[in-house]
N, C-alpha and C positions, 0 to 999 in steps of 0.2 A: 091740879086743874088738869084735865084731859083736854086735847087739842086734836079732834080727829075732823078730818074733811068729809068723813061721812055722817056727820052731825050737821045740826042746824047752821046756817050761814054765819049767826053770830058767833058760833065758836072761831070761825075763821078770822072775825074781825076781832074777837078777843086775843086771838093768839098774835095777830099783828100788833095790837095795842101792847101785849105783855113784852114783846121782844123789844119794840120801840122803848118802852119804857126802861126795860133793863139795859140796853145800849146807852141810854140817857143818862141813867145815875150811875153805871159803873164806873170807877175813876181808874183813869189810863195812867201808864207812864208812857211818856213821849220821849223815844229813845233817840231821836236826832233833832237838835236845837243849835241855833246860833247865840243863845241866850246867856246871859252872865246875871248874877245877882247883884244887888246894890254895892256890895262889898269890893267889887270890882272898877268902883267909878265910872269914869266916863264910858266905859266898855258897855255899861248896862244902858240898853235903850229902851225907852218907852215915852208916850207922849203923842200926841196928835201930828205934830210935824214929822217925827220919825216915822208914823204909821205910814203918812200920805207920801213919803219920799222913800219907800221902799222900791227897790230895784224893779219888781212888777209893774208897778205905777208909773215910774218912769217912763220905762220903753213904752208903756201904752198911751203915755200923754203926750210923748214925740208924735203920734201919729194924729194929734190935735192941735196944739200949740204950733206957732210958728217960731218959736226961739231958736236960735242958732245953737249947736251942742254947746260950745265953749261958753257962749254968754249964759246959758241955763245953769252950767255947772259953776260959773263964776258967783251965783248968786248965794245968798247965805240958806241954811237949812228952812229957815222960817219963810224966805222969799219963795223958794222952790215950792215948798208945799202949797202957798198960796196959787202958785202958776197951775198945779197940779188940781188942786181943788178945782178952780175955774175951768180947767180943760175937760174933767172928767165928772163934774158935779154939778156944774151949773152950765155950761153949753152943750153937755151930754147927758145922758142919762147913764147912770152905773150899771151897765147891766153885765159887766165882765164879773170873772171869780173874783177877782182881787178888788175891784171897784166896788161890789155889792160887798164885799166883806168888811168894808170902813163902816158900812152902814149897820150891820149886824154887831160890830163892836158898839158902836154909838148907841143903838138899843140896849144891849146888854147892861152897859154902864149908866144909862139914863141920860145921854147926851141927846140936844135937838137934832134931828137928824139933817136938817137942812142948814145948819148954822155952825160954820168954821170956828168961830169963837167960842160956842158952848163945846164943841169937840175938845177944843185947847183947854178949856176951864174943866172939864171933866175927867179927861185923862191926865196922868202926872208925869210931867216930863221928868221930874226929879223924885225918881220912885223909891221908897224906903220897904223894907222887908213887909209890913204890914198891907202897903197896895199891891206888892207882889203876890203875894197870898190871896189876896181879893181875885186878882185877875185869874191866876190858876185856878181857885175855887170855882170861878164862874165858869171857866173853861172843862172843868172837871179833871185837870190834870193832878195827880198824886204826887209824883216824880218827874224830872226832865232829866235829860243828859245834853250836857253842853259841846261844844267843839273847841278843844284846847291846842293852842299852837305854842310849844315852848320856844319856838324860834320868834315869835311875835314878841318882841321886847316891851309893846305896851301891856301885853297881859303877864310875860315871864316876870315883871318886876314886882306884881302882885303875889304871885305864888313865892318869889322868892323872900318877901317881906312876910310871910306866915299868914297870908289872908286867910280869914274865916270864912269857908264856904256854906252857904246857907243850906240846912240838911235834906231839901228837897231837891237840891241840885247835884249832879253827879257829872264826873269828868271823862271825856273822851279824850284820847292823846293822837291828835292831828299829825300826818306823817307827810302831807304834800310838800311841804318846802325841802325836807330832807331826802324825799325819794324823786320826787318830779323835777328838782332843780339842784341836784346834789353839788354841781361845781360851784352855785351861789352860796350853799348852805355850809361848804367847807370853809370859807371865809370866816363865818358867824362860829363855827364848832371849832374851829381852831383859838379863835380868840377867847372861847370860854374854856379853853383848855384841854381841847380833845385832839390827839394826834391823828389827823385824818387826812388823806390825799385824794386829789381829785381822780387819779387813775387806781384808787382803790389799792394802791400798795401798801406795805408796812403792816402796821396794827390796824387798819381802816377798820374792818368788819368787827373786831374787837371793840373799838372805841366807840362805835356806833353803837353797839348793843350797851357799852357801859352808858352813853348818853340818855338811852331809853330807860336804863335800871335806874338812873339818878331821878329822871322826872317821873318815873312810875311811884316812886316811894313819896314824891311829893305832890303828885297828882291823884294817887290811887284810881287810876281810870278804870271804867267797866269794861272798856275795848279799845282797839288801835282803830283808827280810820284814815283812810287814803280815798282819793277823788282822783280818777284816772280818764283818760279822752278814748274815743270810741276805738281806736288801733291798738291798745292796751294788748300786751301778749305775755304768755309765760310757758314755759321757760324761754329766753332768748339770751343774747350775749349783751343785753343793755345795761347800763350801770344799776338802772331801777331793778331789773330782774335780778340782778347779782347782790344787790344789797338786800333785797326781799329773801332770799335764798341763805346769804350768810349770815345775816343780821338780824334781820325783823323776825322771821319765821322761827328762829332757833329761840329769840327773846320771849314770842309768845307762846311757844310750847313750855318754857322754863316758868313763865308767870303763869300760864293757863288762861291766857287773854285770848278771846276772839280778834280776828280782824274783819273790819267792814270795809267792804269795797263798794265805791259808787261810780258806776261805769256809765260814760256816754257824753260828757260836757265836752264841746268844742269852745275853747275860750277866746273869747274878743273876735268874734266873727265881724262886729262892727265895733271897732275901736274908739269910735266917737262916742259910744253909749256908756264907756267906762264899764263900770259894776254891773250895767244892765245889758251889756253887749254879749254875753254868751249864748251858745246855742247847743243844739244835741245832734247826735249823731248814731247811725245805726253800729253796734258792735258784734263781735263774735263772741258768743260763751264757750267756746272751745278752752280758752284760758283758764275759765272757772273750773270746768271740767277736770283739767289737768291738776289744778290747784287741790280739789277736794279728792282727788285719786292718789297724788302723790303724798299728801298730808292727812290722811284718812282720821287722825286724832285732833287736827286743828280744826277750829270752827269757825266758819266765815258767816258773816251777814252780808248780803248782797241786795243791791238796788240797782235798777238800769233805767236810764233817762228816756229812751226812745219807747215809743208805742211798740214799735215793731220788736222788741226784744224781751217784752213779757211773757209771751207764752213760752219761749225758751227758757226763759229763768225757772218757771215754773216747772217744765218739764226735766229740767237740770235738777231740781230741789226732789224730784221723786226719786233720782237716781242715787243722791247723796243725803243721808242724813245728817253730816256735817255743815249743810248749807243751810241758812234760814233767809229767804227772801222776805225784805222788809219794804213797807212804806210805798207811795206813790209820789214820786221825786220830782220837784220842780215843775216841768213843762207836761206832767201827766197828773197834776195835782189839781185837777178840774172835775167837777161833779159826774160829767159824763164818763171819762176814763176811770176816774175811780170805781164808779160801778162796775164797767166793763173788767177791769183788774181784777177787783175784790171777786166777782163771779166766778171769772177764769180760776182763779187761785183756789176758791173754795170747792171748786169743782174738781179739781187736779190733786189738790192737797188736803182737803178738809179742813179743820181749825188747827192746823200745825204750821202757821205762817203770823207774820206781823203786819196787820193791814195797812197801817199806817204810822206816819209820824209828820211832825208839822215843819220842819226845816226853818222854823220861824227866827227871824232876826230881830223882831222888835218884840216886846211882851206883849202886847195887847193882841198881835195875831194869834196867839193860842185860842182866843175866844172864837173867831169866825173859822180857823181851820179846823178845830174839832168841832164845831156847831155842824159845818158843812160835812164832815167826815163821818158824824155819827148818824146824820140822816142818811147818807147814801148806805153806810154798813149796815143799819137797821133793816133798811128796805131789802137789800140782799138777803140777809139772814131770815128775814120773815117770808120772802119767798120759798128759801131753801126748807125751813120748818113746815111750811103749808106742803111742800112735796113730799117730807116725809110722813105726816100727818095723813096724806092722802092715801098712803100705802097701808093704813091702820094701826101704825106705831104710835103710842102714846107718847106724847110729848108734855113734858113738865115744865115748871118754872125753875125747878133746881138744875135740869139737864140745860136749859136755857142760859140760865146764870153762870152754870159751870164752863159753857164754852165761850160765853162774853168775856169772862175773865181771863181764860187764856189768850183770847186775840187780843185782848187790850191792856195785858198787864203780865199774866204769868209765862208766856212764852218768850217774853224776852229776858225775864230774870231767869228763868230755868235753863235757857240757853246760854246766856254769858256766865252763869253759875256763880253770880254776885248778889248778895243782899236779899 
């Protein structure tokens, strides 16, 4: 097919339709989620009550209902879901991204849009592999990456028991407990037989590396992950920076594993909201420049939480090929900001980034998050291809498919050099 702006108007319309269909039908790798397969027992979250008690909706609902914070959190999950349903879907129109997403899930899976009982009956709270695959297929997700914390005993017990991981789920080894609260991690690591000291003396660095090696053999992660506050710096004299230099980065080099950095979260600005109480802050990207320059063979996946940091991240990626920007994380995962960020990245980087991840904590959220993201990504790409066609360049279906597959799937796997 030839798509040139110099031809009849129908050609432009057909180009847009072609891009939309290719983006809609291309299977994605969701490279950062908090999901688990059914083999992980209660850690696997699905069903209407979990969909409704997602922390996005909890924070929004507190702007409507009059429950005291503790009184709400003292309710069981079912009753919390009913409070949120009443607040956001009965007493108000579900206009927010997260609230409207619940209706997208309901429509896709065949539930009555205005009926909580129908939603509960349609979405499976006790999901098996068949339901998991149904939801992933409805979202167009071929494979996804979990977030796996070896110091979370609820999860570790499954790994130690030889859990069978669904073949469409891949592990990512999370470092937050080790690097962001090493004093607390020391007690756990010592109990597990690792000779570590809070002051980093003795064999601490070697033992932390041994801990990572042991868990890499169990999990087979596709990358390591760390979430940090806006004040993150490197290199400095902090315990975290020393552990990165002496243990984590040497381990990554030996294992040829990328390190994913998620930068900009400010924890518990409102502690009464509990898991919904985190916020964002402006960060410096200079530490990322230093990491990329000091470790040119190390690959870094990076996402930033503040809107104001997005341009600096894209510019930094232009300077360092070992840096891969990914996704629109958390508070910037709304349609208008996904559009803005994706356009800016495409203009600065071409198709050499990972436009989105879901960050989903509840299985069915894959449906609305990828529905919304595909819609935005298709619109951005269609505009860019129309601009190409206006120059007289011949744009073909094969070219579009190649670029979309890179963005939604291959860029991630090529960068992590796994699978």
